[in-house]
C-alpha positions in Angstrom: -17.3 -29.5 28.0 -15.8 -26.3 26.8 -16.9 -23.0 28.3 -16.1 -19.9 26.3 -15.6 -16.2 27.1 -14.9 -13.8 24.3 -12.9 -10.7 24.9 -11.9 -7.9 22.4 -8.7 -6.0 23.3 -8.3 -2.7 21.6 -9.2 0.9 21.1 -5.5 1.8 20.9 -4.4 -0.1 23.9 -5.8 -2.1 26.8 -4.0 -2.1 30.2 -4.6 -4.8 32.7 -3.2 -5.6 36.2 -2.8 -2.0 37.2 -0.5 -1.4 34.2 2.2 -3.8 35.7 3.6 -6.7 33.7 3.7 -9.8 35.9 7.1 -10.5 34.4 8.6 -7.0 34.9 7.9 -3.3 35.2 6.8 -2.6 31.7 3.0 -2.0 31.3 1.0 -4.8 29.7 -0.5 -3.3 26.5 -2.2 -4.7 23.5 -1.5 -2.1 20.8 -4.1 -3.2 18.3 -7.7 -4.4 18.4 -7.3 -8.1 18.2 -10.0 -10.5 19.2 -9.1 -12.9 22.0 -10.9 -16.2 22.7 -10.8 -17.4 26.2 -12.1 -20.9 27.0 -11.7 -23.7 29.5 -9.9 -26.8 28.3 -10.8 -29.9 30.3 -8.0 -31.8 28.7 -5.4 -29.2 29.8 -7.3 -28.3 33.0 -6.6 -24.6 32.3 -8.1 -21.6 30.7 -6.7 -21.0 27.2 -6.5 -17.6 25.5 -5.9 -17.5 21.8 -5.6 -14.7 19.2 -7.0 -15.9 15.9 -5.4 -13.1 13.9 -1.9 -13.9 15.2 -0.9 -17.4 14.1 0.2 -19.6 17.1 -0.3 -16.8 19.6 -2.0 -18.2 22.7 -1.4 -18.6 26.4 -3.0 -20.4 29.4 -3.7 -19.8 33.1 -5.6 -21.2 36.1 -8.2 -18.5 35.7 -9.6 -16.5 32.8 -7.9 -13.5 34.1 -4.5 -15.2 34.4 -4.9 -16.5 30.7 -5.7 -12.9 29.6 -2.7 -11.5 31.4 -0.4 -14.1 29.8 -1.9 -13.7 26.3 -1.4 -9.9 26.4 2.2 -10.6 27.1 2.2 -13.1 24.2 0.7 -10.5 21.9 3.5 -8.0 22.7 6.1 -10.7 22.1 4.6 -11.9 18.9 4.4 -8.3 17.5 7.9 -7.5 18.6 9.4 -10.6 17.1 7.5 -10.1 13.8 8.8 -6.5 13.6 12.3 -7.6 14.5 12.3 -10.1 11.6 10.7 -7.9 9.1 7.5 -10.0 9.0 4.1 -8.6 8.1 1.9 -7.7 11.1 -1.6 -8.6 10.3 -4.4 -6.2 10.7 -7.2 -7.3 13.2 -9.8 -9.0 11.0 -11.3 -11.9 13.0 -14.9 -11.5 13.9 -16.9 -14.4 15.4 -20.1 -15.2 13.4 -22.2 -13.9 16.3 -20.9 -10.4 15.6 -21.4 -10.7 11.8 -25.0 -11.5 12.4 -25.5 -8.4 14.5 -24.2 -6.2 11.7 
């Protein structure tokens, strides 16, 4: 069974964990409005957070909150790597069908 929690990170930037990055002193920020899917994987026995707009950008954690913290770090790393290599940074486009129905 897969439980799902949908979260949208955006409006310029979203700060979590009191602005502290668990891996250092830099604030954890998501600079764009990317949709994040958070769900529990029984196979992995962990919560998974993935970003559909950023290919292969995902993270996991023991709790939904930990998965969110980790995926925000992954988003920063994904964007920094793309920029450093001159790759196109996609605009946030993913919208689950449930939001499309709402208009």
